[in-house]
C-alpha positions in Angstrom: 21.5 -10.7 72.4 24.7 -12.4 70.9 24.3 -15.1 67.7 26.9 -17.9 67.2 27.4 -18.0 63.3 26.9 -21.2 61.7 30.2 -22.9 60.9 30.8 -23.6 57.2 32.1 -27.0 56.0 35.9 -27.7 56.2 35.8 -28.4 52.5 35.2 -24.4 51.9 39.1 -23.9 53.1 40.3 -25.8 49.7 38.2 -24.1 47.4 39.7 -20.7 45.5 37.6 -18.2 44.4 37.6 -17.1 40.6 40.9 -14.2 40.6 39.5 -13.9 36.9 35.9 -12.5 38.1 37.8 -10.2 40.2 40.1 -9.0 36.8 36.6 -8.9 34.8 34.8 -6.8 37.8 37.4 -4.4 37.8 37.2 -4.3 33.7 33.7 -3.6 33.9 34.2 -1.0 36.5 36.5 0.8 34.4 34.0 0.7 31.6 31.0 1.8 33.4 33.7 5.1 34.3 34.2 5.1 30.3 37.1 3.6 29.7 37.5 1.3 26.1 38.3 -2.3 27.7 39.6 -5.5 25.1 38.5 -8.5 26.8 40.9 -11.3 26.9 40.4 -12.6 30.3 37.1 -14.3 30.1 36.7 -18.1 28.5 33.6 -17.6 26.7 33.5 -17.1 22.6 32.2 -14.1 21.8 29.8 -15.0 19.0 26.1 -15.3 19.4 24.2 -18.5 19.6 23.5 -19.7 16.2 19.8 -18.6 14.7 18.5 -22.0 14.1 19.3 -23.2 18.1 17.6 -19.9 19.5 14.6 -20.2 17.2 14.4 -24.3 18.4 14.4 -23.1 22.0 11.6 -20.1 21.3 9.6 -23.1 20.0 9.9 -25.4 22.5 8.7 -23.0 24.7 5.8 -21.8 22.9 5.0 -25.3 22.4 5.0 -25.9 26.1 7.9 -27.8 26.5 8.6 -26.1 30.0 8.2 -29.7 31.9 11.0 -31.8 33.4 12.8 -34.3 31.1 14.0 -37.6 32.7 16.9 -37.3 34.5 19.1 -38.6 31.9 17.7 -36.1 29.3 15.3 -36.3 26.2 16.4 -39.5 24.3 15.9 -37.5 21.4 19.1 -35.4 22.3 20.9 -38.2 23.7 20.9 -40.1 19.8 21.7 -37.0 18.2 25.2 -37.0 20.9 25.5 -40.7 19.8 25.3 -39.6 16.4 27.6 -37.0 16.1 30.1 -39.2 18.1 29.6 -41.6 15.2 29.9 -39.1 12.1 32.3 -36.9 14.0 34.8 -39.0 15.7 33.9 -42.4 14.4 33.3 -43.9 17.9 30.0 -45.7 18.8 28.2 -44.5 21.6 25.2 -45.9 23.0 22.7 -43.2 23.7 21.7 -45.0 26.9 25.3 -44.4 28.3 24.9 -40.6 28.0 23.5 -38.3 30.4 22.6 -34.6 29.6 23.5 -32.3 32.2 23.2 -28.3 33.3 27.0 -27.9 31.6 29.8 -29.4 31.4 30.1 -28.7 35.3 27.2 -31.1 35.9 28.6 -33.9 33.6 32.1 -33.7 36.1 30.0 -33.2 39.3 28.2 -36.4 38.1 31.5 -38.1 37.7 33.7 -37.4 40.6 30.4 -37.7 42.7 30.4 -41.2 41.4 34.1 -41.8 41.8 35.7 -39.8 44.6 35.1 -39.8 48.6 36.8 -39.0 51.6 40.8 -40.8 51.1 40.4 -40.9 47.5 42.9 -39.1 45.0 42.1 -37.9 41.7 45.3 -37.0 39.2 45.1 -34.1 37.0 47.5 -31.3 35.2 49.0 -28.5 37.1 48.2 -26.1 35.2 44.7 -26.8 34.3 41.1 -25.6 35.0 40.5 -24.8 38.7 37.3 -26.1 39.2 38.3 -29.7 38.4 40.3 -29.6 41.8 37.4 -27.9 43.3 34.9 -30.6 42.3 37.4 -33.1 43.9 37.5 -31.2 46.9 34.0 -31.1 47.3 33.5 -34.6 47.2 35.8 -34.6 50.2 38.5 -36.3 47.9 42.0 -35.1 47.3 43.1 -33.6 44.1 46.5 -34.7 43.3 48.0 -31.9 40.9 50.9 -32.8 38.6 53.0 -30.2 37.3 53.0 -30.2 33.7 55.2 -28.3 31.2 55.9 -27.5 27.3 57.7 -31.0 27.4 55.3 -33.0 27.4 52.5 -30.5 25.7 51.3 -29.6 29.0 49.7 -32.6 29.3 49.6 -35.7 31.6 51.7 -38.6 30.5 51.7 -42.0 31.8 54.7 -41.7 33.0 53.7 -38.8 34.9 50.7 -40.6 36.6 52.9 -43.4 37.6 54.9 -41.1 39.4 52.5 -39.8 41.4 49.6 -42.5 41.7 49.2 -44.4 45.1 46.7 -47.3 46.2 44.4 -44.1 46.6 44.6 -43.0 43.0 40.7 -43.4 42.1 40.5 -41.4 38.7 42.8 -39.8 36.5 41.3 -36.3 34.8 42.4 -35.1 31.1 41.4 -32.2 29.3 42.2 -32.3 26.1 42.4 -29.6 24.7 43.0 -28.0 27.8 42.4 -25.1 29.4 44.5 -23.1 29.8 46.9 -24.1 27.3 44.7 -25.2 24.4 47.0 -28.1 24.0 46.2 -31.6 23.2 47.1 -35.2 24.2 48.4 -37.4 21.5 46.2 -40.5 20.8 48.9 -43.0 21.1 49.8 -41.2 24.5 46.2 -41.3 25.6 45.9 -45.0 25.0 48.7 -45.8 27.1 46.9 -43.9 29.7 43.8 -45.8 28.8 45.4 -49.1 29.1 47.1 -48.4 32.3 43.7 -47.2 34.0 42.0 -50.3 32.8 44.6 -52.6 34.0 44.8 -51.1 37.4 41.0 -50.5 38.0 41.5 -46.8 38.1 38.7 -44.5 36.6 39.8 -42.4 33.2 38.0 -38.8 32.7 38.3 -37.6 29.7 37.3 -33.3 29.0 36.7 -33.0 25.8 34.4 -29.4 26.0 36.8 -28.0 23.1 37.4 -31.0 21.1 35.7 -29.8 18.2 37.8 -26.9 18.2 40.4 -28.6 17.5 42.6 -26.7 14.7 45.6 -29.0 14.3 45.8 -32.6 13.6 42.5 -34.8 13.5 40.4 -34.6 16.6 40.2 -38.2 18.8 37.1 -38.9 21.3 37.9 -41.0 24.1 34.3 -42.0 23.2 35.8 -44.9 21.2 36.6 -47.0 24.3 33.3 -47.6 26.3 35.1 -47.8 29.9 36.0 -43.9 29.8 33.9 -41.3 31.4 33.7 -38.3 28.4 32.7 -35.0 29.3 31.3 -32.6 26.5 29.6 -29.4 26.7 27.4 -27.6 24.6 28.8 -24.1 25.3 32.7 -23.5 23.3 31.7 -25.6 19.7 28.3 -25.2 19.9 28.2 -21.3 21.2 25.9 -22.1 23.8 27.5 -20.7 27.1 24.4 -19.3 28.9 21.9 -21.8 28.2 24.1 -24.5 30.5 24.0 -27.4 28.8 26.3 -30.4 28.6 26.5 -34.0 28.1 28.5 -37.0 29.9 29.3 -40.0 28.0 30.0 -43.3 30.6 30.5 -47.2 30.9 27.2 -49.3 31.3 28.1 -50.0 34.7 28.3 -46.3 35.8 24.7 -45.7 34.0 21.9 -46.7 37.3 24.4 -44.9 40.2 24.6 -41.4 37.5 20.8 -41.3 37.1 20.4 -41.9 41.0 23.0 -38.7 41.4 21.3 -36.9 38.8 17.8 -37.3 40.1 19.0 -36.4 43.5 21.3 -33.2 42.1 19.2 -31.5 39.7 16.3 -33.7 38.7 17.1 -32.8 34.7 18.8 -30.4 32.7 16.9 -27.3 31.5 13.8 -28.8 29.0 14.0 -25.9 26.6 17.7 -25.7 26.3 17.5 -29.6 25.2 14.9 -28.7 23.0 17.3 -25.9 21.7 20.3 -28.5 21.3 18.8 -30.6 19.1 19.1 -27.7 16.4 22.8 -28.0 17.1 23.5 -30.9 15.0 21.3 -29.1 11.9 23.7 -28.9 8.7 23.1 -25.0 8.7 24.1 -24.9 12.1 27.3 -27.4 11.6 28.3 -24.6 8.7 28.6 -21.8 10.8 29.8 -23.3 13.8 32.8 -24.5 11.2 33.1 -20.8 10.1 33.0 -19.6 13.3 35.8 -22.6 14.3 37.7 -21.1 11.3 37.7 -17.2 12.4 39.0 -18.8 16.0 42.1 -20.2 14.3 42.6 -16.9 12.4 42.4 -15.2 15.6 45.5 -17.8 17.0 47.3 -17.6 13.9 47.5 -13.7 14.4 47.9 -13.4 18.0 50.4 -16.6 18.7 53.1 -15.0 16.5 52.4 -11.3 17.9 53.2 -12.1 21.3 56.0 -14.3 20.7 57.4 -11.2 18.4 57.2 -9.2 22.2 59.1 -11.7 24.2 56.2 -13.7 25.3 57.6 -17.3 25.2 54.7 -19.9 23.7 56.6 -22.8 23.4 53.9 -25.3 22.5 51.6 -24.3 19.5 47.9 -24.6 20.8 46.2 -27.2 18.7 42.6 -26.2 19.9 40.2 -24.2 21.9 40.6 -20.8 22.4 43.7 -19.5 25.2 47.1 -19.0 24.9 49.0 -19.9 28.1 51.9 -16.8 27.7 55.3 -17.1 29.9 55.4 -13.1 30.5 58.6 -13.5 32.3 60.8 -11.9 30.3 58.7 -8.7 31.3 57.7 -9.5 35.0 58.4 -11.6 37.8 54.8 -11.1 38.9 52.0 -12.6 36.4 49.2 -10.8 38.5 50.5 -7.3 38.8 51.5 -7.5 35.2 47.8 -8.1 34.6 46.5 -5.9 36.6 48.9 -2.9 35.5 48.3 -3.9 32.2 44.4 -3.6 32.8 44.6 -0.3 34.6 47.0 1.7 32.9 45.8 0.4 29.2 42.8 -1.4 29.1 43.7 -4.6 28.0 42.3 -7.6 30.7 44.2 -11.1 30.8 44.2 -13.6 33.4 47.4 -14.4 35.7 48.0 -18.1 36.0 47.3 -17.8 39.6 43.7 -19.4 38.9 45.0 -22.2 37.1 47.4 -24.0 39.6 50.7 -24.0 41.6 53.0 -24.8 38.9 54.9 -21.4 38.3 51.5 -19.1 38.2 53.6 -16.4 38.5 55.4 -17.0 34.9 52.1 -17.1 33.0 49.0 -15.4 31.5 46.0 -17.1 30.0 45.3 -15.0 27.0 41.6 -15.6 25.5 41.3 -14.9 21.9 37.7 -14.2 21.9 37.6 -10.8 20.8 37.1 -10.3 16.6 40.7 -9.7 15.0 40.7 -5.7 14.6 40.5 -5.6 18.4 43.3 -7.9 18.8 45.1 -5.9 16.2 44.4 -2.9 19.1 45.6 -5.2 21.8 48.6 -6.1 20.3 49.1 -2.1 19.9 48.3 -1.4 23.7 50.9 -4.2 24.9 53.5 -2.0 22.7 52.8 0.5 24.1 52.6 -0.5 27.6 55.9 -2.8 27.5 57.6 0.5 25.8 56.7 2.4 29.5 
């Protein structure tokens, strides 16, 4: 009997795969065959979750905290998050305006689900984190990607936003520090963008998942304004990637709709993960996290000049996160082929720029310094051998 296959929704044509996952799969296959691979492709810290967080999660399970929480999350955790804004960034956040979500992805999905729909446009930087534009497409809206480069620190400026804004512009999305570049927006520029958005009735979404991993200059949160959608996560600074927990701080007017969306999209974030995250703000945990942050900075400070000395152009020193966005055009005109050869020939896995947008992706590699210093030293030795071939 012949069968007619169901048709996928048209939005799927605009949602591309993560090319880095193909690199990772190939790297893992090479490891299974006995090769030693240095993983600089995945945006995940190599450190384990701090013990106080793990112990709090185990204790929650043993205490029977395995039922749903409120859709907005445990109030105790929302209060702890608000307290972190006050002490770390001197920003006043009402706990009632915090939504605990399944990762920062859940927070972005809530914000864009609220703000973007058919016919709407959301402005964002190119290069940028691919899920941002894919979430917009999932909402049947249009991601308007704005080419950025070293001249603006790979960040949007008010002038670039004004050039690309139309009557359909519904939101502007800023990531600071950003993936894949690690660069941060300046406080003055963010203020200019905020004021323009407020005057135009355009929503401002600021992704701050790497904010606590800012190494240079002071950290500044957009939560100092109460009309901004601020996304953050327990994944990066707090080293809880697999726990899948994040949050969204939102304007008061948005909370009833966000609660309805949360109830319908995912009901609630993981209850054991929420209880575990309460321990993320303990002094002992924060001391460990700051020590890990210092290790990441030391890695950046080794790898950045080492790559520059080998002909990779990194014109803007990344202020945060754990990425270097390196122009490899002095060695190749195809970063995808270069990454493939680097993996196959010397066992160093990096991510080609294709994942991060359409602005000169063939020129760039994202290199994540998420391995210990001795492994980074070995990676440079292998790159030297590769370039000498």
